[in-house]
N, CA, C, O and CB atoms as a CASP TS submission, in Angstrom:
PFRMAT TS
TARGET T0000
AUTHOR 0000-0000-0000
METHOD Language model
MODEL 1
PARENT N/A
ATOM      1  N   MET     1      99.726  57.957 105.452  1.00  0.00           N
ATOM      2  CA  MET     1      98.294  57.810 105.293  1.00  0.00           C
ATOM      3  C   MET     1      97.726  59.176 104.911  1.00  0.00           C
ATOM      4  O   MET     1      98.007  60.176 105.572  1.00  0.00           O
ATOM      5  CB  MET     1      97.629  57.253 106.597  1.00  0.00           C
ATOM      6  N   GLY     2      96.947  59.215 103.872  1.00  0.00           N
ATOM      7  CA  GLY     2      96.320  60.455 103.436  1.00  0.00           C
ATOM      8  C   GLY     2      95.033  60.735 104.190  1.00  0.00           C
ATOM      9  O   GLY     2      94.568  59.915 104.982  1.00  0.00           O
ATOM     10  N   LYS     3      94.466  61.901 103.934  1.00  0.00           N
ATOM     11  CA  LYS     3      93.256  62.328 104.634  1.00  0.00           C
ATOM     12  C   LYS     3      92.104  61.345 104.428  1.00  0.00           C
ATOM     13  O   LYS     3      91.435  60.967 105.390  1.00  0.00           O
ATOM     14  CB  LYS     3      92.843  63.717 104.163  1.00  0.00           C
ATOM     15  N   THR     4      91.869  60.934 103.192  1.00  0.00           N
ATOM     16  CA  THR     4      90.763  60.028 102.898  1.00  0.00           C
ATOM     17  C   THR     4      90.944  58.697 103.608  1.00  0.00           C
ATOM     18  O   THR     4      89.994  58.157 104.175  1.00  0.00           O
ATOM     19  CB  THR     4      90.638  59.807 101.394  1.00  0.00           C
ATOM     20  N   GLN     5      92.168  58.162 103.579  1.00  0.00           N
ATOM     21  CA  GLN     5      92.453  56.894 104.260  1.00  0.00           C
ATOM     22  C   GLN     5      92.237  57.021 105.762  1.00  0.00           C
ATOM     23  O   GLN     5      91.660  56.132 106.389  1.00  0.00           O
ATOM     24  CB  GLN     5      93.894  56.440 103.973  1.00  0.00           C
ATOM     25  N   LEU     6      92.705  58.140 106.344  1.00  0.00           N
ATOM     26  CA  LEU     6      92.537  58.357 107.778  1.00  0.00           C
ATOM     27  C   LEU     6      91.065  58.423 108.156  1.00  0.00           C
ATOM     28  O   LEU     6      90.639  57.773 109.110  1.00  0.00           O
ATOM     29  CB  LEU     6      93.245  59.637 108.210  1.00  0.00           C
ATOM     30  N   LEU     7      90.289  59.201 107.417  1.00  0.00           N
ATOM     31  CA  LEU     7      88.859  59.324 107.716  1.00  0.00           C
ATOM     32  C   LEU     7      88.149  57.989 107.582  1.00  0.00           C
ATOM     33  O   LEU     7      87.303  57.652 108.410  1.00  0.00           O
ATOM     34  CB  LEU     7      88.209  60.350 106.795  1.00  0.00           C
ATOM     35  N   ASN     8      88.483  57.221 106.546  1.00  0.00           N
ATOM     36  CA  ASN     8      87.865  55.905 106.365  1.00  0.00           C
ATOM     37  C   ASN     8      88.228  54.958 107.510  1.00  0.00           C
ATOM     38  O   ASN     8      87.378  54.200 107.978  1.00  0.00           O
ATOM     39  CB  ASN     8      88.296  55.294 105.023  1.00  0.00           C
ATOM     40  N   ALA     9      89.480  54.998 107.963  1.00  0.00           N
ATOM     41  CA  ALA     9      89.911  54.143 109.072  1.00  0.00           C
ATOM     42  C   ALA     9      89.206  54.516 110.368  1.00  0.00           C
ATOM     43  O   ALA     9      88.863  53.637 111.160  1.00  0.00           O
ATOM     44  CB  ALA     9      91.425  54.237 109.258  1.00  0.00           C
ATOM     45  N   LEU    10      88.985  55.803 110.594  1.00  0.00           N
ATOM     46  CA  LEU    10      88.259  56.245 111.784  1.00  0.00           C
ATOM     47  C   LEU    10      86.789  55.828 111.708  1.00  0.00           C
ATOM     48  O   LEU    10      86.223  55.364 112.698  1.00  0.00           O
ATOM     49  CB  LEU    10      88.373  57.773 111.947  1.00  0.00           C
ATOM     50  N   LYS    11      86.171  55.993 110.537  1.00  0.00           N
ATOM     51  CA  LYS    11      84.763  55.631 110.366  1.00  0.00           C
ATOM     52  C   LYS    11      84.542  54.128 110.520  1.00  0.00           C
ATOM     53  O   LYS    11      83.551  53.697 111.111  1.00  0.00           O
ATOM     54  CB  LYS    11      84.265  56.090 108.999  1.00  0.00           C
ATOM     55  N   SER    12      85.466  53.338 109.987  1.00  0.00           N
ATOM     56  CA  SER    12      85.311  51.883 110.032  1.00  0.00           C
ATOM     57  C   SER    12      85.637  51.303 111.411  1.00  0.00           C
ATOM     58  O   SER    12      85.275  50.166 111.710  1.00  0.00           O
ATOM     59  CB  SER    12      86.199  51.237 108.983  1.00  0.00           C
ATOM     60  N   GLY    13      86.320  52.087 112.247  1.00  0.00           N
ATOM     61  CA  GLY    13      86.719  51.596 113.556  1.00  0.00           C
ATOM     62  C   GLY    13      88.087  50.947 113.556  1.00  0.00           C
ATOM     63  O   GLY    13      88.536  50.451 114.589  1.00  0.00           O
ATOM     64  N   ASP    14      88.775  50.943 112.386  1.00  0.00           N
ATOM     65  CA  ASP    14      90.120  50.380 112.324  1.00  0.00           C
ATOM     66  C   ASP    14      91.066  51.181 113.215  1.00  0.00           C
ATOM     67  O   ASP    14      91.996  50.625 113.799  1.00  0.00           O
ATOM     68  CB  ASP    14      90.635  50.359 110.868  1.00  0.00           C
ATOM     69  N   ILE    15      90.824  52.502 113.317  1.00  0.00           N
ATOM     70  CA  ILE    15      91.554  53.348 114.250  1.00  0.00           C
ATOM     71  C   ILE    15      90.571  53.817 115.301  1.00  0.00           C
ATOM     72  O   ILE    15      89.543  54.410 114.977  1.00  0.00           O
ATOM     73  CB  ILE    15      92.236  54.555 113.529  1.00  0.00           C
ATOM     74  N   LYS    16      90.887  53.552 116.574  1.00  0.00           N
ATOM     75  CA  LYS    16      90.042  53.981 117.685  1.00  0.00           C
ATOM     76  C   LYS    16      90.905  54.743 118.683  1.00  0.00           C
ATOM     77  O   LYS    16      91.840  54.180 119.255  1.00  0.00           O
ATOM     78  CB  LYS    16      89.338  52.763 118.368  1.00  0.00           C
ATOM     79  N   LEU    17      90.598  56.013 118.894  1.00  0.00           N
ATOM     80  CA  LEU    17      91.301  56.819 119.884  1.00  0.00           C
ATOM     81  C   LEU    17      90.392  57.025 121.084  1.00  0.00           C
ATOM     82  O   LEU    17      89.248  57.456 120.935  1.00  0.00           O
ATOM     83  CB  LEU    17      91.748  58.183 119.287  1.00  0.00           C
ATOM     84  N   THR    18      90.900  56.716 122.280  1.00  0.00           N
ATOM     85  CA  THR    18      90.104  56.920 123.483  1.00  0.00           C
ATOM     86  C   THR    18      90.538  58.182 124.222  1.00  0.00           C
ATOM     87  O   THR    18      89.759  58.756 124.984  1.00  0.00           O
ATOM     88  CB  THR    18      90.215  55.708 124.403  1.00  0.00           C
ATOM     89  N   SER    19      91.793  58.620 123.997  1.00  0.00           N
ATOM     90  CA  SER    19      92.236  59.902 124.550  1.00  0.00           C
ATOM     91  C   SER    19      93.443  60.402 123.771  1.00  0.00           C
ATOM     92  O   SER    19      94.188  59.623 123.177  1.00  0.00           O
ATOM     93  CB  SER    19      92.578  59.769 126.059  1.00  0.00           C
ATOM     94  N   ASP    20      93.617  61.715 123.788  1.00  0.00           N
ATOM     95  CA  ASP    20      94.721  62.364 123.097  1.00  0.00           C
ATOM     96  C   ASP    20      95.023  63.649 123.867  1.00  0.00           C
ATOM     97  O   ASP    20      94.525  64.721 123.525  1.00  0.00           O
ATOM     98  CB  ASP    20      94.377  62.656 121.576  1.00  0.00           C
ATOM     99  N   ASP    21      95.844  63.527 124.910  1.00  0.00           N
ATOM    100  CA  ASP    21      96.147  64.657 125.784  1.00  0.00           C
ATOM    101  C   ASP    21      97.383  65.396 125.288  1.00  0.00           C
ATOM    102  O   ASP    21      98.479  64.837 125.244  1.00  0.00           O
ATOM    103  CB  ASP    21      96.355  64.182 127.232  1.00  0.00           C
ATOM    104  N   VAL    22      97.192  66.667 124.912  1.00  0.00           N
ATOM    105  CA  VAL    22      98.264  67.482 124.353  1.00  0.00           C
ATOM    106  C   VAL    22      98.935  68.296 125.459  1.00  0.00           C
ATOM    107  O   VAL    22      98.269  68.799 126.364  1.00  0.00           O
ATOM    108  CB  VAL    22      97.719  68.414 123.248  1.00  0.00           C
ATOM    109  N   SER    23     100.274  68.421 125.374  1.00  0.00           N
ATOM    110  CA  SER    23     101.030  69.234 126.327  1.00  0.00           C
ATOM    111  C   SER    23     102.172  69.934 125.588  1.00  0.00           C
ATOM    112  O   SER    23     102.468  69.625 124.434  1.00  0.00           O
ATOM    113  CB  SER    23     101.581  68.358 127.500  1.00  0.00           C
ATOM    114  N   ASP    24     102.792  70.865 126.267  1.00  0.00           N
ATOM    115  CA  ASP    24     103.946  71.590 125.718  1.00  0.00           C
ATOM    116  C   ASP    24     103.680  72.189 124.336  1.00  0.00           C
ATOM    117  O   ASP    24     104.590  72.274 123.512  1.00  0.00           O
ATOM    118  CB  ASP    24     105.137  70.664 125.638  1.00  0.00           C
ATOM    119  N   MET    25     102.452  72.600 124.085  1.00  0.00           N
ATOM    120  CA  MET    25     102.088  73.120 122.773  1.00  0.00           C
ATOM    121  C   MET    25     102.559  74.564 122.603  1.00  0.00           C
ATOM    122  O   MET    25     102.366  75.405 123.481  1.00  0.00           O
ATOM    123  CB  MET    25     100.574  73.031 122.570  1.00  0.00           C
ATOM    124  N   LYS    26     103.178  74.830 121.458  1.00  0.00           N
ATOM    125  CA  LYS    26     103.621  76.174 121.106  1.00  0.00           C
ATOM    126  C   LYS    26     103.070  76.499 119.724  1.00  0.00           C
ATOM    127  O   LYS    26     103.119  75.667 118.818  1.00  0.00           O
ATOM    128  CB  LYS    26     105.188  76.292 121.136  1.00  0.00           C
ATOM    129  N   VAL    27     102.543  77.713 119.564  1.00  0.00           N
ATOM    130  CA  VAL    27     101.987  78.162 118.290  1.00  0.00           C
ATOM    131  C   VAL    27     102.791  79.365 117.823  1.00  0.00           C
ATOM    132  O   VAL    27     102.985  80.326 118.567  1.00  0.00           O
ATOM    133  CB  VAL    27     100.467  78.513 118.419  1.00  0.00           C
ATOM    134  N   ARG    28     103.252  79.298 116.589  1.00  0.00           N
ATOM    135  CA  ARG    28     103.968  80.417 115.987  1.00  0.00           C
ATOM    136  C   ARG    28     103.239  80.794 114.707  1.00  0.00           C
ATOM    137  O   ARG    28     102.995  79.944 113.850  1.00  0.00           O
ATOM    138  CB  ARG    28     105.471  80.060 115.705  1.00  0.00           C
ATOM    139  N   VAL    29     102.891  82.073 114.579  1.00  0.00           N
ATOM    140  CA  VAL    29     102.150  82.551 113.405  1.00  0.00           C
ATOM    141  C   VAL    29     103.066  83.431 112.568  1.00  0.00           C
ATOM    142  O   VAL    29     103.714  84.343 113.082  1.00  0.00           O
ATOM    143  CB  VAL    29     100.865  83.334 113.826  1.00  0.00           C
ATOM    144  N   TYR    30     103.110  83.144 111.269  1.00  0.00           N
ATOM    145  CA  TYR    30     103.906  83.894 110.311  1.00  0.00           C
ATOM    146  C   TYR    30     102.975  84.332 109.178  1.00  0.00           C
ATOM    147  O   TYR    30     102.869  83.651 108.158  1.00  0.00           O
ATOM    148  CB  TYR    30     105.112  83.039 109.770  1.00  0.00           C
ATOM    149  N   GLY    31     102.309  85.461 109.361  1.00  0.00           N
ATOM    150  CA  GLY    31     101.348  85.915 108.356  1.00  0.00           C
ATOM    151  C   GLY    31     100.171  84.968 108.266  1.00  0.00           C
ATOM    152  O   GLY    31      99.429  84.800 109.234  1.00  0.00           O
ATOM    153  N   ASN    32      99.995  84.345 107.105  1.00  0.00           N
ATOM    154  CA  ASN    32      98.887  83.411 106.881  1.00  0.00           C
ATOM    155  C   ASN    32      99.283  81.956 107.125  1.00  0.00           C
ATOM    156  O   ASN    32      98.569  81.035 106.730  1.00  0.00           O
ATOM    157  CB  ASN    32      98.365  83.561 105.467  1.00  0.00           C
ATOM    158  N   THR    33     100.436  81.760 107.785  1.00  0.00           N
ATOM    159  CA  THR    33     100.912  80.410 108.090  1.00  0.00           C
ATOM    160  C   THR    33     101.147  80.285 109.589  1.00  0.00           C
ATOM    161  O   THR    33     101.658  81.206 110.225  1.00  0.00           O
ATOM    162  CB  THR    33     102.213  80.086 107.302  1.00  0.00           C
ATOM    163  N   ALA    34     100.773  79.146 110.144  1.00  0.00           N
ATOM    164  CA  ALA    34     101.010  78.881 111.567  1.00  0.00           C
ATOM    165  C   ALA    34     101.691  77.526 111.710  1.00  0.00           C
ATOM    166  O   ALA    34     101.370  76.576 110.996  1.00  0.00           O
ATOM    167  CB  ALA    34      99.674  78.917 112.379  1.00  0.00           C
ATOM    168  N   VAL    35     102.630  77.451 112.638  1.00  0.00           N
ATOM    169  CA  VAL    35     103.321  76.202 112.947  1.00  0.00           C
ATOM    170  C   VAL    35     103.039  75.888 114.412  1.00  0.00           C
ATOM    171  O   VAL    35     103.305  76.701 115.297  1.00  0.00           O
ATOM    172  CB  VAL    35     104.876  76.302 112.663  1.00  0.00           C
ATOM    173  N   ILE    36     102.498  74.696 114.654  1.00  0.00           N
ATOM    174  CA  ILE    36     102.178  74.266 116.010  1.00  0.00           C
ATOM    175  C   ILE    36     103.037  73.048 116.336  1.00  0.00           C
ATOM    176  O   ILE    36     103.084  72.087 115.568  1.00  0.00           O
ATOM    177  CB  ILE    36     100.650  73.940 116.162  1.00  0.00           C
ATOM    178  N   THR    37     103.717  73.096 117.481  1.00  0.00           N
ATOM    179  CA  THR    37     104.511  71.960 117.939  1.00  0.00           C
ATOM    180  C   THR    37     104.060  71.572 119.337  1.00  0.00           C
ATOM    181  O   THR    37     103.521  72.399 120.072  1.00  0.00           O
ATOM    182  CB  THR    37     106.029  72.291 117.920  1.00  0.00           C
ATOM    183  N   GLY    38     104.280  70.320 119.704  1.00  0.00           N
ATOM    184  CA  GLY    38     103.913  69.892 121.038  1.00  0.00           C
ATOM    185  C   GLY    38     104.098  68.406 121.225  1.00  0.00           C
ATOM    186  O   GLY    38     104.686  67.717 120.392  1.00  0.00           O
ATOM    187  N   LYS    39     103.577  67.928 122.346  1.00  0.00           N
ATOM    188  CA  LYS    39     103.603  66.511 122.682  1.00  0.00           C
ATOM    189  C   LYS    39     102.168  66.028 122.862  1.00  0.00           C
ATOM    190  O   LYS    39     101.283  66.810 123.213  1.00  0.00           O
ATOM    191  CB  LYS    39     104.448  66.250 123.967  1.00  0.00           C
ATOM    192  N   ALA    40     101.941  64.741 122.623  1.00  0.00           N
ATOM    193  CA  ALA    40     100.615  64.163 122.810  1.00  0.00           C
ATOM    194  C   ALA    40     100.747  62.786 123.441  1.00  0.00           C
ATOM    195  O   ALA    40     101.543  61.958 122.999  1.00  0.00           O
ATOM    196  CB  ALA    40      99.853  64.078 121.466  1.00  0.00           C
ATOM    197  N   ALA    41      99.958  62.554 124.477  1.00  0.00           N
ATOM    198  CA  ALA    41      99.848  61.229 125.095  1.00  0.00           C
ATOM    199  C   ALA    41      98.566  60.619 124.546  1.00  0.00           C
ATOM    200  O   ALA    41      97.466  61.061 124.876  1.00  0.00           O
ATOM    201  CB  ALA    41      99.835  61.303 126.693  1.00  0.00           C
ATOM    202  N   THR    42      98.717  59.611 123.715  1.00  0.00           N
ATOM    203  CA  THR    42      97.588  59.026 122.995  1.00  0.00           C
ATOM    204  C   THR    42      97.273  57.634 123.523  1.00  0.00           C
ATOM    205  O   THR    42      98.177  56.857 123.830  1.00  0.00           O
ATOM    206  CB  THR    42      97.881  58.966 121.492  1.00  0.00           C
ATOM    207  N   LYS    43      95.980  57.324 123.627  1.00  0.00           N
ATOM    208  CA  LYS    43      95.535  55.974 123.964  1.00  0.00           C
ATOM    209  C   LYS    43      94.572  55.528 122.882  1.00  0.00           C
ATOM    210  O   LYS    43      93.669  56.268 122.494  1.00  0.00           O
ATOM    211  CB  LYS    43      94.863  55.918 125.382  1.00  0.00           C
ATOM    212  N   GLY    44      94.771  54.313 122.401  1.00  0.00           N
ATOM    213  CA  GLY    44      93.875  53.792 121.386  1.00  0.00           C
ATOM    214  C   GLY    44      94.459  52.586 120.681  1.00  0.00           C
ATOM    215  O   GLY    44      95.496  52.053 121.076  1.00  0.00           O
ATOM    216  N   THR    45      93.767  52.160 119.616  1.00  0.00           N
ATOM    217  CA  THR    45      94.195  50.999 118.853  1.00  0.00           C
ATOM    218  C   THR    45      94.183  51.303 117.362  1.00  0.00           C
ATOM    219  O   THR    45      93.428  52.148 116.878  1.00  0.00           O
ATOM    220  CB  THR    45      93.301  49.797 119.157  1.00  0.00           C
ATOM    221  N   ILE    46      95.043  50.588 116.655  1.00  0.00           N
ATOM    222  CA  ILE    46      95.048  50.618 115.188  1.00  0.00           C
ATOM    223  C   ILE    46      95.017  49.165 114.746  1.00  0.00           C
ATOM    224  O   ILE    46      95.909  48.385 115.081  1.00  0.00           O
ATOM    225  CB  ILE    46      96.318  51.395 114.597  1.00  0.00           C
ATOM    226  N   GLY    47      93.997  48.811 114.000  1.00  0.00           N
ATOM    227  CA  GLY    47      93.863  47.430 113.552  1.00  0.00           C
ATOM    228  C   GLY    47      93.756  46.444 114.697  1.00  0.00           C
ATOM    229  O   GLY    47      94.185  45.296 114.578  1.00  0.00           O
ATOM    230  N   GLY    48      93.176  46.895 115.823  1.00  0.00           N
ATOM    231  CA  GLY    48      93.003  46.031 116.966  1.00  0.00           C
ATOM    232  C   GLY    48      94.227  45.917 117.866  1.00  0.00           C
ATOM    233  O   GLY    48      94.165  45.275 118.914  1.00  0.00           O
ATOM    234  N   LYS    49      95.338  46.532 117.469  1.00  0.00           N
ATOM    235  CA  LYS    49      96.566  46.478 118.269  1.00  0.00           C
ATOM    236  C   LYS    49      96.749  47.783 119.035  1.00  0.00           C
ATOM    237  O   LYS    49      96.428  48.861 118.535  1.00  0.00           O
ATOM    238  CB  LYS    49      97.796  46.204 117.369  1.00  0.00           C
ATOM    239  N   ASP    50      97.265  47.673 120.243  1.00  0.00           N
ATOM    240  CA  ASP    50      97.491  48.848 121.077  1.00  0.00           C
ATOM    241  C   ASP    50      98.440  49.817 120.379  1.00  0.00           C
ATOM    242  O   ASP    50      99.520  49.431 119.934  1.00  0.00           O
ATOM    243  CB  ASP    50      98.055  48.440 122.450  1.00  0.00           C
ATOM    244  N   ALA    51      98.026  51.073 120.289  1.00  0.00           N
ATOM    245  CA  ALA    51      98.842  52.119 119.671  1.00  0.00           C
ATOM    246  C   ALA    51      99.054  53.273 120.645  1.00  0.00           C
ATOM    247  O   ALA    51      99.310  54.402 120.228  1.00  0.00           O
ATOM    248  CB  ALA    51      98.182  52.630 118.373  1.00  0.00           C
ATOM    249  N   SER    52      98.947  52.991 121.929  1.00  0.00           N
ATOM    250  CA  SER    52      99.087  54.012 122.957  1.00  0.00           C
ATOM    251  C   SER    52     100.547  54.407 123.105  1.00  0.00           C
ATOM    252  O   SER    52     101.448  53.590 122.917  1.00  0.00           O
ATOM    253  CB  SER    52      98.526  53.516 124.296  1.00  0.00           C
ATOM    254  N   GLY    53     100.767  55.678 123.448  1.00  0.00           N
ATOM    255  CA  GLY    53     102.136  56.118 123.687  1.00  0.00           C
ATOM    256  C   GLY    53     102.279  57.622 123.618  1.00  0.00           C
ATOM    257  O   GLY    53     101.307  58.355 123.434  1.00  0.00           O
ATOM    258  N   GLN    54     103.513  58.064 123.769  1.00  0.00           N
ATOM    259  CA  GLN    54     103.860  59.481 123.720  1.00  0.00           C
ATOM    260  C   GLN    54     104.370  59.818 122.320  1.00  0.00           C
ATOM    261  O   GLN    54     105.122  59.049 121.721  1.00  0.00           O
ATOM    262  CB  GLN    54     104.927  59.835 124.803  1.00  0.00           C
ATOM    263  N   ASN    55     103.956  60.970 121.811  1.00  0.00           N
ATOM    264  CA  ASN    55     104.389  61.427 120.499  1.00  0.00           C
ATOM    265  C   ASN    55     104.743  62.907 120.555  1.00  0.00           C
ATOM    266  O   ASN    55     104.217  63.651 121.384  1.00  0.00           O
ATOM    267  CB  ASN    55     103.298  61.170 119.443  1.00  0.00           C
ATOM    268  N   THR    56     105.634  63.325 119.669  1.00  0.00           N
ATOM    269  CA  THR    56     105.824  64.752 119.421  1.00  0.00           C
ATOM    270  C   THR    56     105.179  65.033 118.071  1.00  0.00           C
ATOM    271  O   THR    56     105.080  64.142 117.228  1.00  0.00           O
ATOM    272  CB  THR    56     107.363  65.169 119.442  1.00  0.00           C
ATOM    273  N   PHE    57     104.743  66.268 117.869  1.00  0.00           N
ATOM    274  CA  PHE    57     104.103  66.575 116.598  1.00  0.00           C
ATOM    275  C   PHE    57     104.443  67.983 116.126  1.00  0.00           C
ATOM    276  O   PHE    57     104.767  68.869 116.917  1.00  0.00           O
ATOM    277  CB  PHE    57     102.597  66.416 116.716  1.00  0.00           C
ATOM    278  N   THR    58     104.357  68.155 114.825  1.00  0.00           N
ATOM    279  CA  THR    58     104.450  69.461 114.177  1.00  0.00           C
ATOM    280  C   THR    58     103.298  69.537 113.188  1.00  0.00           C
ATOM    281  O   THR    58     103.153  68.668 112.328  1.00  0.00           O
ATOM    282  CB  THR    58     105.850  69.674 113.463  1.00  0.00           C
ATOM    283  N   ARG    59     102.487  70.568 113.307  1.00  0.00           N
ATOM    284  CA  ARG    59     101.353  70.774 112.397  1.00  0.00           C
ATOM    285  C   ARG    59     101.534  72.134 111.740  1.00  0.00           C
ATOM    286  O   ARG    59     101.846  73.115 112.415  1.00  0.00           O
ATOM    287  CB  ARG    59      99.969  70.686 113.155  1.00  0.00           C
ATOM    288  N   VAL    60     101.342  72.197 110.433  1.00  0.00           N
ATOM    289  CA  VAL    60     101.440  73.450 109.689  1.00  0.00           C
ATOM    290  C   VAL    60     100.056  73.776 109.130  1.00  0.00           C
ATOM    291  O   VAL    60      99.421  72.946 108.480  1.00  0.00           O
ATOM    292  CB  VAL    60     102.511  73.354 108.539  1.00  0.00           C
ATOM    293  N   LEU    61      99.604  75.001 109.396  1.00  0.00           N
ATOM    294  CA  LEU    61      98.299  75.450 108.911  1.00  0.00           C
ATOM    295  C   LEU    61      98.466  76.695 108.042  1.00  0.00           C
ATOM    296  O   LEU    61      99.391  77.484 108.235  1.00  0.00           O
ATOM    297  CB  LEU    61      97.343  75.740 110.095  1.00  0.00           C
ATOM    298  N   VAL    62      97.561  76.854 107.090  1.00  0.00           N
ATOM    299  CA  VAL    62      97.529  78.036 106.233  1.00  0.00           C
ATOM    300  C   VAL    62      96.126  78.622 106.303  1.00  0.00           C
ATOM    301  O   VAL    62      95.133  77.898 106.246  1.00  0.00           O
ATOM    302  CB  VAL    62      97.929  77.689 104.752  1.00  0.00           C
ATOM    303  N   LYS    63      96.061  79.951 106.428  1.00  0.00           N
ATOM    304  CA  LYS    63      94.765  80.623 106.474  1.00  0.00           C
ATOM    305  C   LYS    63      94.312  80.907 105.043  1.00  0.00           C
ATOM    306  O   LYS    63      94.952  81.661 104.311  1.00  0.00           O
ATOM    307  CB  LYS    63      94.841  81.944 107.312  1.00  0.00           C
ATOM    308  N   LYS    64      93.191  80.284 104.662  1.00  0.00           N
ATOM    309  CA  LYS    64      92.628  80.447 103.315  1.00  0.00           C
ATOM    310  C   LYS    64      91.156  80.767 103.451  1.00  0.00           C
ATOM    311  O   LYS    64      90.411  80.028 104.095  1.00  0.00           O
ATOM    312  CB  LYS    64      92.841  79.164 102.441  1.00  0.00           C
ATOM    313  N   GLY    65      90.734  81.863 102.848  1.00  0.00           N
ATOM    314  CA  GLY    65      89.318  82.226 102.889  1.00  0.00           C
ATOM    315  C   GLY    65      88.812  82.458 104.296  1.00  0.00           C
ATOM    316  O   GLY    65      87.638  82.218 104.579  1.00  0.00           O
ATOM    317  N   GLY    66      89.681  82.922 105.188  1.00  0.00           N
ATOM    318  CA  GLY    66      89.260  83.226 106.553  1.00  0.00           C
ATOM    319  C   GLY    66      89.272  82.056 107.515  1.00  0.00           C
ATOM    320  O   GLY    66      88.944  82.227 108.689  1.00  0.00           O
ATOM    321  N   THR    67      89.647  80.850 107.042  1.00  0.00           N
ATOM    322  CA  THR    67      89.708  79.693 107.933  1.00  0.00           C
ATOM    323  C   THR    67      91.089  79.063 107.869  1.00  0.00           C
ATOM    324  O   THR    67      91.775  79.138 106.849  1.00  0.00           O
ATOM    325  CB  THR    67      88.624  78.656 107.566  1.00  0.00           C
ATOM    326  N   TRP    68      91.490  78.437 108.979  1.00  0.00           N
ATOM    327  CA  TRP    68      92.775  77.762 109.048  1.00  0.00           C
ATOM    328  C   TRP    68      92.621  76.322 108.574  1.00  0.00           C
ATOM    329  O   TRP    68      91.719  75.609 109.013  1.00  0.00           O
ATOM    330  CB  TRP    68      93.344  77.809 110.482  1.00  0.00           C
ATOM    331  N   GLN    69      93.515  75.895 107.667  1.00  0.00           N
ATOM    332  CA  GLN    69      93.480  74.536 107.139  1.00  0.00           C
ATOM    333  C   GLN    69      94.834  73.874 107.359  1.00  0.00           C
ATOM    334  O   GLN    69      95.876  74.467 107.076  1.00  0.00           O
ATOM    335  CB  GLN    69      93.104  74.533 105.635  1.00  0.00           C
ATOM    336  N   THR    70      94.817  72.656 107.859  1.00  0.00           N
ATOM    337  CA  THR    70      96.060  71.909 108.024  1.00  0.00           C
ATOM    338  C   THR    70      96.585  71.510 106.656  1.00  0.00           C
ATOM    339  O   THR    70      95.857  70.939 105.845  1.00  0.00           O
ATOM    340  CB  THR    70      95.848  70.658 108.918  1.00  0.00           C
ATOM    341  N   VAL    71      97.854  71.814 106.404  1.00  0.00           N
ATOM    342  CA  VAL    71      98.479  71.428 105.131  1.00  0.00           C
ATOM    343  C   VAL    71      99.564  70.374 105.343  1.00  0.00           C
ATOM    344  O   VAL    71      99.981  69.713 104.391  1.00  0.00           O
ATOM    345  CB  VAL    71      99.076  72.660 104.434  1.00  0.00           C
ATOM    346  N   ALA    72     100.025  70.214 106.592  1.00  0.00           N
ATOM    347  CA  ALA    72     101.021  69.177 106.884  1.00  0.00           C
ATOM    348  C   ALA    72     100.953  68.807 108.362  1.00  0.00           C
ATOM    349  O   ALA    72     100.727  69.660 109.221  1.00  0.00           O
ATOM    350  CB  ALA    72     102.454  69.659 106.506  1.00  0.00           C
ATOM    351  N   LEU    73     101.151  67.529 108.639  1.00  0.00           N
ATOM    352  CA  LEU    73     101.205  67.034 110.016  1.00  0.00           C
ATOM    353  C   LEU    73     102.235  65.929 110.068  1.00  0.00           C
ATOM    354  O   LEU    73     102.220  65.012 109.248  1.00  0.00           O
ATOM    355  CB  LEU    73      99.808  66.525 110.506  1.00  0.00           C
ATOM    356  N   GLN    74     103.138  66.021 111.044  1.00  0.00           N
ATOM    357  CA  GLN    74     104.161  65.001 111.237  1.00  0.00           C
ATOM    358  C   GLN    74     104.166  64.627 112.708  1.00  0.00           C
ATOM    359  O   GLN    74     104.200  65.501 113.574  1.00  0.00           O
ATOM    360  CB  GLN    74     105.571  65.500 110.772  1.00  0.00           C
ATOM    361  N   GLN    75     104.132  63.322 112.997  1.00  0.00           N
ATOM    362  CA  GLN    75     104.171  62.841 114.375  1.00  0.00           C
ATOM    363  C   GLN    75     105.283  61.818 114.504  1.00  0.00           C
ATOM    364  O   GLN    75     105.524  61.021 113.598  1.00  0.00           O
ATOM    365  CB  GLN    75     102.807  62.230 114.799  1.00  0.00           C
ATOM    366  N   THR    76     105.959  61.852 115.649  1.00  0.00           N
ATOM    367  CA  THR    76     107.025  60.898 115.922  1.00  0.00           C
ATOM    368  C   THR    76     106.828  60.323 117.312  1.00  0.00           C
ATOM    369  O   THR    76     106.674  61.065 118.283  1.00  0.00           O
ATOM    370  CB  THR    76     108.420  61.562 115.793  1.00  0.00           C
ATOM    371  N   ARG    77     106.832  59.005 117.406  1.00  0.00           N
ATOM    372  CA  ARG    77     106.696  58.353 118.713  1.00  0.00           C
ATOM    373  C   ARG    77     107.962  58.592 119.519  1.00  0.00           C
ATOM    374  O   ARG    77     109.078  58.490 119.009  1.00  0.00           O
ATOM    375  CB  ARG    77     106.422  56.825 118.557  1.00  0.00           C
ATOM    376  N   ILE    78     107.759  58.913 120.793  1.00  0.00           N
ATOM    377  CA  ILE    78     108.879  59.086 121.717  1.00  0.00           C
ATOM    378  C   ILE    78     109.171  57.720 122.319  1.00  0.00           C
ATOM    379  O   ILE    78     108.290  57.099 122.916  1.00  0.00           O
ATOM    380  CB  ILE    78     108.561  60.158 122.837  1.00  0.00           C
ATOM    381  N   SER    79     110.386  57.258 122.167  1.00  0.00           N
ATOM    382  CA  SER    79     110.775  55.951 122.706  1.00  0.00           C
ATOM    383  C   SER    79     110.709  55.960 124.211  1.00  0.00           C
ATOM    384  O   SER    79     111.105  56.931 124.856  1.00  0.00           O
ATOM    385  CB  SER    79     112.181  55.565 122.247  1.00  0.00           C
ATOM    386  N   ASN    80     110.204  54.871 124.773  1.00  0.00           N
ATOM    387  CA  ASN    80     110.179  54.720 126.227  1.00  0.00           C
ATOM    388  C   ASN    80     111.499  54.104 126.661  1.00  0.00           C
ATOM    389  O   ASN    80     111.992  53.175 126.021  1.00  0.00           O
ATOM    390  CB  ASN    80     108.967  53.842 126.694  1.00  0.00           C
ATOM    391  N   PRO    81     112.082  54.620 127.756  1.00  0.00           N
ATOM    392  CA  PRO    81     113.378  54.087 128.217  1.00  0.00           C
ATOM    393  C   PRO    81     113.275  52.654 128.703  1.00  0.00           C
ATOM    394  O   PRO    81     114.276  52.070 129.120  1.00  0.00           O
ATOM    395  CB  PRO    81     113.936  54.955 129.331  1.00  0.00           C
TER
END
């Protein structure tokens, strides 16, 4: 899902997040690039279906014009035993 699709889904209510608790977050900065990794416990719905669960994530940011901008985000659901 691209940025425009994500924003439209949030605005329309197709995606509803009620909480997003981040833990185990680590930030590594390499010049004008930062890599953030961590876990997130998310509660919410997508298309009316429960999408709650645990995820790991990696976010890559680049500093441009004095501000940090996300250039990549990857999330993976952690399977429940």
